[in-house]
C-alpha positions as CSV (number, residue, x, y, z in Angstrom):
1,M,-0.2,0.0,-0.1
2,K,0.9,3.1,-1.3
3,I,1.0,6.9,1.3
4,K,1.0,9.7,-0.6
5,G,2.0,12.9,1.3
6,F,3.3,16.3,0.3
7,T,5.8,17.1,-2.2
8,L,8.8,19.5,-0.7
9,I,7.6,21.2,-3.0
10,E,3.8,21.8,-2.2
11,M,5.3,22.2,1.6
12,V,7.3,25.1,0.2
13,V,4.3,26.3,-1.9
14,S,2.4,26.3,0.7
15,I,3.9,28.0,3.4
16,T,4.8,31.2,0.4
17,I,1.3,31.4,0.2
18,L,0.6,31.1,4.1
19,G,2.9,34.0,4.6
20,I,1.9,36.2,1.9
21,V,-1.6,35.9,3.4
22,S,-0.5,36.0,6.4
23,I,1.6,39.7,6.0
24,G,-1.2,40.7,4.6
25,L,-3.1,39.8,7.2
26,M,-1.4,41.9,9.8
27,N,-1.2,45.0,7.8
28,F,-4.6,44.9,7.2
29,G,-4.5,44.6,11.4
30,L,-2.1,48.0,11.5
31,L,-3.8,49.6,9.2
32,S,-6.9,49.3,10.5
33,S,-5.9,50.1,14.2
34,S,-3.7,53.5,12.6
35,I,-7.0,54.9,11.3
36,F,-9.0,53.6,14.8
37,V,-6.7,55.8,16.2
38,E,-6.2,58.1,14.4
39,N,-10.1,58.8,14.0
40,K,-10.5,58.6,17.7
41,Y,-7.7,61.4,17.9
42,R,-9.7,63.6,15.5
43,L,-13.1,63.2,17.0
44,E,-11.6,64.5,20.1
45,A,-10.1,67.2,18.6
46,L,-13.4,68.4,17.0
47,E,-15.7,67.1,20.2
48,E,-13.0,69.5,21.6
49,A,-13.8,72.9,19.4
50,R,-17.8,72.4,19.4
51,F,-17.8,72.5,22.9
52,A,-15.6,76.0,22.2
53,L,-17.4,76.9,19.4
54,A,-20.5,76.4,21.4
55,R,-19.8,78.2,24.3
56,F,-18.5,80.8,22.2
57,A,-21.4,81.7,20.8
58,R,-24.0,81.1,23.3
59,E,-22.1,83.6,25.9
60,L,-21.4,86.5,23.4
61,A,-24.9,87.0,22.2
62,N,-25.2,87.6,26.3
63,T,-22.3,90.2,26.6
64,V,-23.1,93.8,27.6
65,P,-23.1,95.7,24.4
66,L,-19.0,96.8,23.2
67,S,-17.7,94.9,26.2
68,P,-15.6,92.4,23.9
69,R,-12.4,93.2,23.6
70,V,-9.6,91.9,21.9
71,L,-5.8,91.5,23.8
72,D,-2.9,90.8,22.6
73,S,-2.8,91.2,18.7
74,G,-5.9,88.8,18.6
75,S,-4.4,86.2,21.1
76,C,-7.4,87.1,23.6
77,L,-10.7,88.0,23.8
78,E,-12.7,89.7,26.9
79,Y,-16.0,90.6,28.0
80,L,-18.8,91.4,30.9
81,P,-21.4,88.7,30.7
82,L,-24.6,91.0,30.6
83,L,-27.4,89.6,33.5
84,Y,-30.6,92.1,32.8
85,V,-31.2,94.8,29.5
86,G,-34.7,96.7,30.6
87,E,-35.8,100.1,29.3
88,F,-36.6,103.0,31.8
89,V,-39.2,105.5,31.9
90,P,-37.1,109.2,31.5
91,E,-40.4,111.1,32.7
92,Q,-41.1,109.0,36.0
93,V,-37.0,109.9,36.6
94,V,-37.0,112.3,40.0
95,L,-34.0,114.0,40.2
96,N,-32.5,115.8,43.2
97,S,-29.5,117.6,44.1
98,N,-30.3,116.7,47.5
99,A,-30.7,112.8,47.1
100,T,-27.8,109.9,47.5
101,E,-29.8,107.8,45.1
102,T,-31.8,107.6,42.1
103,E,-35.2,105.6,41.4
104,F,-35.7,104.5,37.7
105,P,-39.1,103.0,37.0
106,L,-38.9,100.7,34.4
107,A,-41.3,100.0,31.2
108,H,-41.9,96.4,31.8
109,P,-41.9,94.5,35.0
110,L,-38.8,93.0,36.6
111,G,-38.7,89.2,37.7
112,N,-35.7,87.4,39.5
113,E,-32.9,88.1,37.5
114,L,-31.2,90.8,39.8
115,S,-30.8,88.3,42.7
116,V,-27.5,87.7,42.8
117,C,-26.6,91.5,42.8
118,L,-27.8,91.0,46.8
119,N,-25.1,88.0,47.3
120,D,-22.7,90.4,47.8
121,P,-22.9,93.8,49.6
122,N,-18.6,94.7,48.6
123,K,-18.8,93.5,45.1
124,P,-22.2,95.3,44.1
125,C,-23.8,94.8,40.3
126,L,-23.0,98.0,37.6
127,V,-25.6,99.8,35.6
128,S,-25.0,101.3,32.3
129,I,-26.9,103.2,30.5
130,Y,-25.4,104.3,26.3
131,P,-22.0,102.7,26.8
132,R,-19.7,104.2,24.6
133,A,-16.0,102.0,25.3
134,A,-15.3,98.9,26.5
135,T,-12.3,100.7,29.2
136,D,-15.1,102.8,31.0
137,L,-17.7,99.7,31.2
138,Y,-14.5,97.6,33.0
139,S,-13.4,100.7,34.7
140,G,-15.9,100.9,37.5
141,A,-18.9,103.2,38.4
142,N,-18.2,106.6,36.9
143,Q,-21.5,109.2,36.5
144,E,-19.7,111.0,33.8
145,R,-19.5,107.5,32.1
146,Q,-23.0,107.2,32.7
147,I,-22.0,104.0,34.6
148,Y,-23.9,103.7,38.2
149,T,-24.0,101.4,41.3
150,L,-26.9,99.4,41.7
151,K,-28.8,99.5,45.5
152,S,-31.7,97.8,45.2
153,Y,-34.9,96.9,42.6
154,S,-38.2,96.7,42.6
155,N,-40.6,94.4,40.4
156,N,-40.8,98.3,39.0
157,S,-37.8,99.8,39.4
158,I,-34.6,100.0,39.9
159,T,-32.2,102.2,42.5
160,V,-28.3,103.4,41.9
161,K,-26.3,104.5,44.6
162,E,-25.2,108.2,42.9
163,G,-28.0,110.8,43.2
164,L,-28.6,112.5,39.6
165,T,-29.0,116.0,38.9
166,R,-29.9,115.1,34.8
167,L,-31.3,112.0,32.9
168,P,-28.2,110.3,31.3
169,L,-28.1,110.1,27.5
170,T,-29.9,108.4,25.6
171,P,-31.7,107.8,22.4
172,S,-33.6,104.9,23.5
173,N,-33.5,105.3,27.5
174,R,-32.3,101.4,27.7
175,L,-29.7,100.1,30.6
176,F,-27.7,96.7,30.8
177,I,-26.9,94.9,34.2
178,Y,-23.6,93.4,35.3
179,Q,-21.8,92.0,37.5
180,P,-18.1,93.4,38.6
181,F,-16.9,90.2,37.3
182,A,-15.3,89.5,33.6
183,R,-14.5,86.4,31.0
184,Q,-12.0,85.6,28.7
185,M,-10.9,83.2,26.3
186,C,-7.1,83.5,25.7
187,V,-5.1,81.2,23.7
188,K,-1.4,80.8,25.1
189,N,1.2,77.6,24.4
190,G,-1.0,76.5,21.9
191,Q,-3.7,75.7,23.9
192,L,-7.5,77.7,24.2
193,S,-8.3,78.3,27.5
194,Y,-11.6,79.3,29.1
195,F,-11.9,82.4,32.0
196,P,-14.9,81.7,34.0
197,S,-14.8,85.2,36.2
198,Y,-12.6,87.1,37.7
199,D,-12.3,90.2,39.2
200,L,-12.1,93.5,37.0
201,S,-9.4,94.7,39.1
202,F,-7.7,92.0,36.7
203,A,-9.2,93.2,33.2
204,G,-7.0,93.6,30.3
205,L,-4.6,91.5,31.1
206,G,-5.0,88.8,28.5
207,V,-2.3,86.4,27.8
208,A,-0.7,87.7,31.5
209,N,-3.7,86.5,33.6
210,S,-2.7,84.5,36.3
211,R,-6.6,83.4,37.0
212,P,-8.2,80.1,37.1
213,S,-8.9,78.8,33.5
214,V,-10.3,75.7,31.8
215,P,-9.0,74.4,28.9
216,M,-10.9,73.5,25.9
217,A,-9.0,72.9,23.1
218,K,-5.2,71.9,22.5
219,G,-2.6,71.6,19.7
220,L,-4.0,75.3,18.3
221,M,-1.4,76.1,15.3
222,Q,-1.7,80.2,15.9
223,A,-1.4,82.4,18.4
224,Q,-2.5,85.8,17.0
225,D,-5.3,87.1,15.5
226,V,-7.2,84.1,16.9
227,F,-10.2,86.3,17.8
228,S,-11.2,89.7,15.8
229,L,-13.9,92.3,16.1
230,G,-16.7,93.2,13.5
231,F,-17.8,96.8,13.3
232,N,-21.1,99.1,12.4
233,G,-19.7,102.5,13.0
234,T,-19.0,102.9,16.6
235,Y,-20.8,99.7,18.2
236,S,-19.0,96.2,17.7
237,S,-22.1,94.2,16.1
238,T,-20.4,90.9,15.5
239,V,-17.1,89.0,17.4
240,N,-15.1,85.8,15.2
241,L,-13.4,83.4,16.6
242,R,-10.8,81.4,14.3
243,F,-8.3,78.3,14.6
244,S,-6.8,75.9,13.6
245,L,-6.4,72.6,15.3
246,V,-3.4,70.0,14.5
247,V,-4.1,66.4,15.1
248,N,-2.7,62.9,14.6
249,N,0.7,64.3,15.3
250,G,0.8,66.8,12.9
251,K,-0.2,65.0,10.1
252,E,-3.0,66.9,9.5
253,S,-5.3,70.2,10.6
254,V,-8.7,71.3,11.2
255,E,-10.1,74.9,10.9
256,F,-13.2,76.3,12.6
257,M,-14.6,79.3,12.8
258,Q,-17.2,80.8,14.4
259,N,-19.2,84.1,14.4
260,A,-21.5,85.9,17.1
261,Q,-23.5,88.7,16.7
262,V,-23.3,91.4,20.3
263,L,-26.0,92.9,21.5
264,N,-26.2,97.0,20.4
265,G,-25.4,99.5,23.1
266,Q,-28.4,102.1,21.5
């Protein structure tokens, strides 16, 4: 009885074929793993960017008019969160040279928007009427600049600590109330950071601001011209955020851009 087996040539061919298939499978696995890792990093970068863009659009649309300002050649954007915007009735304002406070009757009822203003008597809210420059808004109360100190409020009026002898100049009778705290987004060392709240004494520092911050996106390519302002006459109408993120060890970059409309202060 003759038993047949594989010849040497058949075994060599089989091993060669198995080797080729194994190498192909290994390369496929490595390629799949590489694609998975790259997509993972890409998605993480996209999520970071979306978070930054969403916060930017939401917060800048609710800021004190004219308060957004670009610092350090577009590396930082500083702004003042708006608590309340309303309209006062100038005909009902009582002016008295001997008064130590002034009441502004409101055209519409006030809710509970200003409750945080009473939390800290040492940090009263500020009231701005017809803001004209960002530097005025960050400088605290000043009657000449029509920025006053909020003392109290009711459903139908607000009262400031300053006794006025003349009505504020304004074409719309609108007033804007905000806390004496600023916020900032800033690019430093290739990272976009968010400064949630800091005292006005630290305002204007830009990249030198040492207040606590929260990282929002890393791997930014440019450190300048990330933020810019669009103007409409003397009032800023839009704020722009534009940056590029480097992903996958510098193999690719993704560019992002967002615009936010700013409330007009007239």
